[in-house]
ROGUMAR-667017 format. One record per residue: residue in three letters; y, x, z of N, C-alpha, C in turn; residue number from 1. Coordinates in Angstrom, 3 decimals. Atoms other than C-alpha are relative to their C-alpha. Example, Ala and Ser with C-alpha at 12.3 -4.5 7.8 and 13.67 -1.06 7.14 Angstrom:
{site ALA,{-1.190,0.890,0.000},{-4.500,12.300,7.800},{1.200,0.900,0.000},1}
{site SER,{-1.190,-0.820,-0.060},{-1.060,13.670,7.140},{1.090,-0.770,0.730},2}
***
This chain:
{site MET,{0.078,1.419,0.818},{72.645,-55.634,-39.103},{-1.616,0.304,-0.417},1}
{site LEU,{1.294,0.030,0.343},{68.897,-56.313,-39.663},{-0.328,-0.624,-1.151},2}
{site ALA,{0.138,0.304,1.189},{67.498,-57.210,-42.978},{-0.247,-1.526,-0.043},3}
{site ALA,{0.309,1.358,0.066},{67.053,-60.586,-44.477},{-1.283,-0.626,0.802},4}
{site ALA,{1.036,0.489,-0.635},{64.680,-62.644,-42.463},{-1.130,-0.378,-1.025},5}
{site HIS,{0.791,-0.036,0.871},{62.650,-63.096,-45.687},{-1.232,1.238,-0.201},6}
{site LEU,{1.005,-1.231,0.385},{61.158,-59.506,-45.795},{-0.985,-0.111,0.992},7}
{site GLN,{1.496,-0.342,-0.935},{57.757,-59.155,-44.655},{-0.603,1.443,-0.462},8}
{site PRO,{0.733,-1.280,0.377},{55.566,-55.915,-44.634},{-0.559,-0.088,-1.157},9}
{site GLY,{0.485,-0.267,1.144},{54.874,-54.760,-47.922},{0.871,-0.381,-1.116},10}
{site HIS,{-0.976,0.469,0.880},{57.933,-56.190,-49.704},{0.747,1.512,-0.364},11}
{site SER,{-0.744,-1.256,0.467},{59.726,-53.546,-52.130},{1.471,-0.091,0.840},12}
{site VAL,{-1.617,0.018,-0.412},{63.331,-52.212,-50.871},{0.471,1.247,-0.812},13}
{site ARG,{-0.617,-1.372,0.559},{65.761,-49.658,-52.138},{0.979,0.368,0.931},14}
{site VAL,{-0.979,-0.565,-0.959},{67.567,-47.218,-50.155},{1.064,0.699,-0.670},15}
{site GLU,{-1.043,-0.447,0.874},{70.861,-46.134,-51.525},{1.221,0.563,0.863},16}
{site PHE,{-1.294,-0.912,-0.733},{73.361,-43.319,-50.037},{1.017,0.307,-0.588},17}
{site THR,{-1.018,-0.535,0.611},{76.660,-42.642,-50.937},{0.802,1.006,0.693},18}
{site LYS,{-1.037,-0.593,-0.733},{79.327,-40.212,-50.018},{1.179,-0.884,0.107},19}
{site TRP,{-1.449,0.442,-0.196},{82.775,-41.150,-48.715},{0.499,-0.253,-1.312},20}
{site GLY,{-0.696,0.331,1.314},{84.684,-43.031,-51.420},{-1.005,-0.264,-0.996},21}
{site GLY,{1.147,0.662,0.938},{81.571,-44.212,-53.288},{-0.681,0.912,-0.675},22}
{site HIS,{0.343,-1.196,0.844},{80.490,-40.859,-54.593},{-1.535,-0.483,0.136},23}
{site PRO,{1.623,0.500,-0.235},{76.677,-41.594,-55.361},{-0.613,1.407,0.621},24}
{site HIS,{0.895,-1.210,-0.758},{74.148,-39.500,-53.179},{-1.592,-0.241,-0.452},25}
{site TRP,{1.373,-0.072,-0.026},{70.593,-39.847,-52.648},{-0.507,-1.899,-0.146},26}
{site ALA,{0.616,1.174,0.150},{68.491,-43.080,-53.837},{-1.546,0.202,-0.261},27}
{site PHE,{1.286,-0.251,0.165},{65.045,-44.080,-53.727},{-0.697,-1.335,0.715},28}
{site ASP,{0.609,1.248,-0.361},{62.663,-46.861,-53.359},{-1.255,0.226,1.375},29}
{site GLY,{0.852,-0.110,-0.916},{60.272,-47.884,-50.635},{-0.752,-1.405,0.571},30}
{site ILE,{0.169,1.270,-0.289},{58.446,-50.783,-48.841},{0.300,-0.082,1.460},31}
{site TYR,{-0.382,0.287,-1.394},{59.256,-52.585,-45.783},{-1.262,-0.402,0.850},32}
{site LEU,{1.289,-0.036,-0.760},{56.889,-52.052,-42.943},{0.298,-0.995,1.294},33}
{site GLY,{-0.261,0.890,-1.022},{58.279,-54.114,-40.060},{1.108,0.172,1.034},34}
{site ALA,{-1.234,-0.475,-1.058},{60.485,-53.778,-36.890},{-0.425,-0.194,1.255},35}
{site ASP,{0.330,-0.017,-1.361},{60.236,-53.179,-33.416},{1.253,0.414,0.692},36}
{site GLU,{-1.152,0.148,-0.559},{62.702,-52.603,-30.590},{0.950,1.100,-0.334},37}
{site HIS,{-0.882,-1.065,0.369},{64.126,-49.501,-32.254},{0.855,-0.360,-1.273},38}
{site GLY,{-0.647,0.611,1.283},{64.929,-51.466,-35.545},{-0.782,-0.059,-1.041},39}
{site GLU,{0.939,0.361,1.129},{63.448,-51.716,-38.997},{-0.436,1.191,-0.620},40}
{site TRP,{0.521,-1.246,0.700},{61.127,-49.349,-40.563},{-0.575,-0.269,-1.371},41}
{site LEU,{0.297,0.107,1.445},{60.676,-48.613,-44.328},{-0.828,1.238,-0.183},42}
{site GLY,{0.957,-1.157,0.266},{57.615,-46.565,-45.703},{0.307,0.484,-1.487},43}
{site HIS,{0.116,-0.778,1.354},{57.607,-44.135,-48.711},{-0.988,0.855,-0.156},44}
{site ALA,{1.029,-0.997,0.091},{54.581,-42.752,-49.923},{0.142,1.248,-0.805},45}
{site ALA,{-0.281,-1.132,0.612},{53.987,-39.322,-51.290},{-0.084,-0.552,-1.750},46}
{site GLY,{-0.457,0.483,1.566},{55.178,-39.569,-55.091},{1.009,-0.537,0.051},47}
{site THR,{-1.301,0.750,0.286},{58.163,-41.404,-54.262},{1.009,1.038,-0.656},48}
{site VAL,{-1.153,-0.780,0.645},{61.089,-40.286,-56.670},{1.230,-0.142,0.842},49}
{site MET,{-1.524,-0.073,-0.543},{64.491,-39.463,-55.088},{0.779,0.548,-0.875},50}
{site THR,{-1.061,-0.395,1.282},{67.423,-39.229,-57.293},{1.523,0.250,0.882},51}
{site ARG,{-1.274,-0.157,-0.322},{70.906,-38.168,-56.775},{0.584,0.633,-1.360},52}
{site PRO,{-0.594,-0.668,1.197},{73.461,-36.981,-59.460},{-0.504,1.677,-0.111},53}
{site GLY,{0.178,-1.082,0.210},{72.138,-33.984,-61.031},{-1.384,0.471,0.604},54}
{site ARG,{1.495,-0.542,-0.747},{68.635,-33.859,-58.984},{-1.018,-1.239,-0.066},55}
{site LEU,{1.206,0.929,-0.121},{65.393,-35.524,-59.149},{-0.915,0.750,0.907},56}
{site LEU,{1.202,-0.523,-0.714},{62.636,-34.748,-56.481},{-0.932,-1.185,0.073},57}
{site THR,{1.131,1.064,-0.424},{59.321,-36.327,-56.035},{-0.641,0.643,1.272},58}
{site ALA,{0.746,-0.734,-1.109},{57.738,-36.066,-52.557},{-1.292,0.157,-0.144},59}
{site ASP,{1.536,-0.497,-0.154},{54.671,-34.395,-51.684},{-0.489,-0.566,1.026},60}
{site LEU,{0.691,0.976,-1.346},{54.097,-36.488,-48.489},{0.900,-1.016,0.137},61}
{site ALA,{-0.723,1.403,-0.487},{54.943,-39.714,-47.115},{1.020,0.157,1.186},62}
{site TRP,{-0.863,-0.164,-1.282},{57.707,-40.329,-44.600},{0.317,-1.701,0.380},63}
{site VAL,{-0.472,1.214,-0.207},{59.088,-43.459,-42.846},{1.670,0.109,0.443},64}
{site THR,{-1.220,0.074,-0.290},{62.596,-44.539,-42.382},{0.298,-0.941,0.884},65}
{site LEU,{-0.282,1.193,-0.908},{64.043,-46.165,-39.356},{1.612,-0.303,-0.392},66}
{site VAL,{-1.638,0.449,-0.199},{67.272,-48.399,-39.524},{0.287,-0.393,1.172},67}
{site PRO,{-0.036,0.364,-1.393},{68.369,-48.514,-36.137},{0.659,-1.409,0.411},68}
{site ARG,{-0.437,1.327,-0.381},{69.230,-51.743,-34.382},{1.608,0.466,0.724},69}
{site ARG,{-1.167,-0.190,-0.851},{72.801,-52.208,-32.559},{1.098,0.949,-0.870},70}
{site ASP,{-1.070,-0.606,0.825},{74.954,-50.742,-35.640},{0.189,1.330,0.322},71}
{site ALA,{0.195,-1.506,-0.158},{73.829,-47.311,-34.843},{0.669,0.808,-1.382},72}
{site ALA,{-0.458,-1.083,0.963},{75.653,-44.555,-36.987},{-0.843,1.062,-0.667},73}
{site HIS,{0.960,-0.759,0.541},{72.521,-43.053,-38.373},{-1.322,-0.456,-0.704},74}
{site VAL,{1.319,0.495,0.628},{69.397,-43.508,-40.468},{-1.056,1.068,0.378},75}
{site VAL,{1.018,-1.058,-0.287},{66.138,-41.665,-39.334},{-1.164,-0.002,-0.896},76}
{site THR,{1.142,-0.114,0.951},{63.509,-40.160,-41.395},{-0.957,0.903,0.922},77}
{site ILE,{1.290,-0.557,-0.675},{59.965,-39.044,-39.864},{-0.762,0.169,-1.056},78}
{site ASN,{0.968,-0.433,1.205},{57.825,-37.166,-42.132},{-1.275,0.382,0.470},79}
{site ALA,{1.510,-0.048,-0.262},{54.212,-37.061,-42.269},{-0.496,1.551,0.422},80}
{site PRO,{0.480,-1.507,-0.346},{52.391,-33.960,-40.661},{-0.296,0.636,-1.250},81}
{site GLY,{0.243,-1.084,1.396},{52.394,-31.026,-43.269},{1.308,0.348,-0.108},82}
{site HIS,{-1.300,-0.369,0.553},{55.912,-31.241,-43.913},{0.645,0.780,1.151},83}
{site SER,{-0.935,-0.888,-0.937},{58.202,-28.472,-42.229},{0.788,-0.899,0.794},84}
{site ILE,{-0.950,0.879,-0.667},{60.681,-31.026,-41.153},{-0.820,-1.325,0.740},85}
{site GLU,{0.897,1.129,-0.595},{59.044,-33.523,-38.430},{1.266,-1.056,0.136},86}
{site VAL,{-1.110,1.307,-0.116},{62.509,-35.636,-37.892},{1.247,0.612,-0.592},87}
{site TYR,{-1.295,-0.308,0.894},{65.769,-35.517,-40.315},{0.790,-1.300,0.428},88}
{site VAL,{-0.836,1.081,-0.197},{68.376,-37.803,-39.078},{1.366,0.113,-0.604},89}
{site ASP,{-1.261,-0.017,0.614},{71.472,-38.585,-41.324},{0.806,-0.592,0.669},90}
{site ILE,{-1.249,0.648,-0.742},{74.518,-39.252,-39.617},{0.924,-0.705,-1.092},91}
{site THR,{-0.435,0.581,1.044},{75.922,-41.895,-41.641},{0.837,-1.301,0.540},92}
{site THR,{-0.683,1.140,-0.483},{78.306,-45.116,-41.437},{-1.239,-0.998,0.459},93}
{site PRO,{1.155,0.912,-0.306},{76.293,-48.010,-39.795},{-0.503,-0.272,-1.219},94}
{site PRO,{0.588,0.664,1.391},{73.762,-49.117,-42.460},{-0.093,-1.254,-0.122},95}
{site GLU,{0.118,1.319,0.164},{73.871,-52.419,-43.992},{-1.023,-0.442,-1.201},96}
{site TRP,{0.699,0.779,1.064},{71.590,-54.808,-46.095},{0.426,-0.654,-0.778},97}
{site ASP,{-0.415,0.875,1.195},{72.275,-56.262,-49.382},{-1.214,-0.625,-0.453},98}
{site ARG,{1.596,0.419,0.319},{69.028,-58.513,-49.592},{-0.950,1.095,0.279},99}
{site THR,{1.088,-0.992,-0.001},{66.359,-55.877,-50.453},{0.522,1.594,0.090},100}
{site VAL,{-0.501,-1.404,0.271},{68.744,-52.640,-50.807},{0.892,0.107,1.560},101}
{site LEU,{-0.631,-0.667,-1.383},{69.918,-50.684,-47.430},{1.011,1.076,-0.750},102}
{site ARG,{-1.062,-1.059,0.510},{73.161,-48.732,-48.092},{0.615,0.500,1.445},103}
{site ALA,{-0.741,-0.894,-0.979},{74.964,-46.129,-45.891},{0.900,0.906,-0.700},104}
{site VAL,{-0.653,-1.264,0.380},{77.549,-43.601,-46.415},{-0.291,1.102,0.833},105}
{site ASP,{0.547,-1.293,-0.584},{76.132,-40.142,-45.577},{1.293,0.574,0.324},106}
{site LEU,{-1.195,-0.670,-0.643},{78.626,-38.383,-43.215},{-0.269,1.532,0.345},107}
{site ASP,{0.414,-1.452,-0.114},{77.125,-34.932,-43.777},{-0.831,0.365,1.030},108}
{site LEU,{0.722,-0.442,-1.025},{75.950,-34.215,-40.265},{-1.376,-0.578,0.100},109}
{site ASP,{1.584,0.281,-0.185},{72.058,-34.031,-39.838},{-0.432,0.643,1.346},110}
{site VAL,{0.663,-0.505,-1.238},{70.105,-33.624,-36.828},{-1.340,0.102,-0.403},111}
{site ILE,{1.430,-0.383,0.381},{66.771,-31.960,-37.571},{-0.631,0.822,1.018},112}
{site ARG,{0.956,-0.460,-0.831},{63.590,-31.224,-35.653},{-1.005,0.783,-1.097},113}
{site VAL,{0.869,-0.673,0.771},{61.451,-28.628,-37.391},{-1.255,0.320,0.713},114}
{site ARG,{1.341,-0.194,-0.362},{57.780,-27.877,-36.726},{-0.332,1.481,0.217},115}
{site ASP,{0.366,-1.289,-0.242},{58.236,-24.217,-35.874},{1.112,0.736,1.261},116}
{site GLU,{-0.943,-0.618,-1.220},{60.431,-22.133,-33.470},{1.416,-0.104,0.113},117}
{site ARG,{-1.410,0.274,0.059},{63.853,-23.162,-34.609},{0.243,-1.056,0.967},118}
{site GLY,{-0.115,1.079,-0.609},{63.115,-26.449,-32.833},{0.978,-1.067,-0.363},119}
{site VAL,{-0.810,0.966,0.337},{66.119,-28.993,-32.891},{1.328,0.722,-0.373},120}
{site PHE,{-1.205,-0.375,0.183},{69.521,-28.331,-34.550},{0.862,-1.033,-0.820},121}
{site LEU,{-1.000,1.029,0.665},{72.540,-29.936,-35.895},{0.391,0.994,-1.474},122}
{site ASP,{-0.470,-0.681,1.369},{73.240,-29.105,-39.633},{1.102,-0.527,-0.664},123}
{site ASP,{-0.897,0.061,0.843},{75.714,-28.916,-42.206},{1.695,-0.579,0.469},124}
{site GLU,{-1.357,0.579,-0.478},{78.939,-29.117,-39.744},{0.889,0.727,-1.004},125}
{site ASP,{-0.956,-0.556,1.039},{80.544,-26.883,-42.444},{0.452,-0.948,-1.197},126}
{site GLU,{-0.132,0.940,1.034},{80.110,-29.382,-45.048},{0.849,-1.252,0.437},127}
{site PHE,{-1.033,1.101,-0.644},{81.533,-32.198,-42.646},{1.220,0.375,0.055},128}
{site GLU,{-1.337,-0.498,-0.155},{84.530,-30.081,-42.039},{0.684,0.061,-1.332},129}
{site ALA,{-0.515,-0.311,1.451},{84.971,-29.366,-45.803},{0.359,-1.645,-0.499},130}
{site HIS,{-0.215,1.336,0.451},{84.539,-33.320,-46.830},{1.135,-0.858,0.994},131}
{site GLN,{-1.092,0.919,-0.963},{86.911,-34.500,-43.953},{1.357,0.265,-1.006},132}
{site LEU,{-1.571,-0.340,0.708},{89.819,-32.777,-46.192},{-0.465,-0.650,-1.357},133}
{site ALA,{0.233,0.286,1.565},{88.195,-33.309,-49.791},{-0.210,-1.549,-0.232},134}
{site TYR,{0.334,1.361,0.188},{86.959,-36.986,-49.254},{1.383,-0.801,0.968},135}
{site GLY,{-0.954,0.392,-1.232},{89.895,-37.626,-46.409},{-0.746,-1.426,1.085},136}
{site TYR,{1.174,0.663,-1.384},{87.478,-38.922,-43.566},{1.267,-0.807,0.674},137}
{site PRO,{-0.844,0.456,-1.190},{89.745,-41.570,-41.420},{-0.320,0.648,1.431},138}
{site PRO,{0.302,-0.392,-1.220},{90.005,-40.289,-37.876},{-1.136,-0.702,0.756},139}
{site GLU,{1.038,0.818,-0.648},{87.814,-43.256,-36.659},{-1.414,0.308,-0.462},140}
{site VAL,{1.115,-0.312,0.517},{85.189,-42.101,-39.018},{-0.612,1.214,0.400},141}
{site ILE,{0.110,-1.520,-0.543},{85.314,-38.297,-37.961},{-0.689,-0.228,1.608},142}
{site THR,{0.402,0.230,-1.315},{84.926,-39.750,-34.416},{-1.405,-0.493,0.201},143}
{site LEU,{1.222,0.883,0.304},{82.004,-42.106,-35.293},{-1.167,1.095,-0.137},144}
{site ALA,{1.087,-0.923,0.373},{80.153,-39.266,-36.718},{-0.142,1.325,0.949},145}
{site GLU,{0.076,-1.132,-0.946},{80.806,-36.505,-34.207},{-0.587,-0.857,1.300},146}
{site GLU,{0.716,0.504,-1.271},{79.684,-39.020,-31.318},{-1.480,-0.266,-0.408},147}
{site SER,{1.462,0.322,0.306},{76.532,-40.303,-33.078},{-0.578,1.190,-0.246},148}
{site ALA,{0.643,-1.016,-0.149},{75.717,-36.810,-33.768},{-0.659,0.616,1.331},149}
{site GLU,{0.254,-0.730,-1.330},{75.971,-35.760,-30.301},{-0.912,-0.825,0.839},150}
{site ARG,{0.859,0.624,-0.688},{73.981,-38.669,-28.834},{-1.670,0.232,-0.719},151}
{site VAL,{1.356,-0.179,0.845},{71.102,-38.421,-31.673},{-0.458,1.477,0.647},152}
{site LEU,{0.715,-1.348,-0.249},{70.706,-34.547,-30.933},{-0.217,0.008,1.407},153}
{site ALA,{0.524,0.218,-1.089},{70.283,-35.126,-27.462},{-1.169,-0.881,0.272},154}
{site ASP,{0.878,1.019,-0.275},{67.946,-38.008,-27.857},{-1.341,0.750,-0.744},155}
{site VAL,{0.908,-0.894,0.411},{65.887,-35.778,-30.348},{-0.463,1.192,1.022},156}
{site ARG,{0.548,-1.200,-0.912},{65.779,-32.754,-28.096},{-0.740,-0.426,1.144},157}
{site GLY,{0.571,0.452,-1.081},{64.598,-34.877,-25.145},{-1.193,-0.927,-0.596},158}
{site ARG,{1.182,0.926,0.484},{61.851,-36.686,-27.490},{-0.085,-1.346,0.484},159}
{site ARG,{0.064,1.434,-0.320},{63.099,-39.972,-26.442},{-0.079,-0.847,-0.978},160}
{site PRO,{0.414,0.701,1.303},{61.860,-42.765,-28.446},{1.358,-0.420,-0.689},161}
{site PRO,{1.477,-0.089,1.011},{61.664,-43.233,-31.345},{0.051,1.486,-0.359},162}
{site TYR,{0.341,-1.554,0.436},{61.678,-39.477,-31.432},{-1.031,0.680,0.751},163}
{site ASP,{1.416,-0.558,-0.803},{58.440,-39.333,-29.614},{-1.140,-0.082,-1.200},164}
{site GLU,{0.700,0.355,0.913},{55.422,-40.533,-31.250},{-0.081,-1.273,-0.719},165}
{site THR,{-0.225,1.122,0.892},{56.725,-43.826,-32.410},{-0.169,0.236,-1.528},166}
{site GLY,{-0.060,-0.125,1.470},{57.135,-42.711,-36.090},{-1.528,0.032,-0.438},167}
{site GLY,{1.416,0.057,0.409},{53.370,-41.981,-36.155},{-0.826,-1.149,-0.258},168}
{site ARG,{0.782,1.398,-0.016},{52.296,-45.594,-35.547},{0.398,-0.680,-1.666},169}
{site TRP,{-0.406,0.644,1.016},{54.485,-46.451,-38.338},{-0.152,0.824,-1.468},170}
{site LEU,{0.588,-0.857,0.960},{53.369,-43.776,-40.588},{-1.596,-0.588,-0.300},171}
{site ASP,{1.282,0.604,0.323},{49.759,-45.331,-40.071},{0.099,-1.336,-0.458},172}
{site ALA,{-0.116,1.447,0.583},{51.172,-48.747,-40.983},{0.077,0.255,-1.516},173}
{site LEU,{-0.217,-0.355,1.312},{52.389,-47.191,-44.263},{-1.374,0.137,-0.643},174}
{site THR,{1.530,-0.184,0.584},{48.700,-45.754,-44.917},{-0.640,-1.329,-0.316},175}
{site ALA,{0.573,1.154,0.050},{47.412,-49.029,-44.250},{0.477,-0.807,-1.227},176}
{site LEU,{-0.897,0.786,0.854},{49.794,-50.790,-46.455},{-0.192,0.435,-1.476},177}
{site THR,{0.172,-0.646,1.492},{49.331,-48.495,-49.458},{-1.565,0.581,-0.392},178}
{site ALA,{1.225,-0.558,0.180},{45.618,-47.625,-49.046},{-0.747,-0.838,-1.143},179}
***
């Protein structure tokens, strides 16, 4: 689902992730950058504060977030050069907009591409298994997460758009809006 039509580049947005059952997870602010064939792009400047219960982080470097089209069950982070992680994809329920707030339920699995010899890998499979029991994921949510992770892993490994140079253009757009 795309954001409200009134959002224009530079508008403030909020990103709120929860865990299954409404348990709070990460929350942070950003700006709406625009949309392309892959979905909607949000920008987050260096210095952005990210919070979750018991933890507060301040980003050293900028990043962009892609909210994919077609009810995809993931949210993409592409970090600015200098960060050890190039691409970080949270496997989630399909993200939903509530005016200027983007919400999704984090389903533990992450697809990560690092800028070193480790390359691309699937992370937090142990957490996913533990939370299936602890949070009572329904079978259809387990299937959704597993299928989404498999597709995203193949796309990130293959550097298929938007996991190619696409994010760099949106990092440039963020720089232009915040300079």
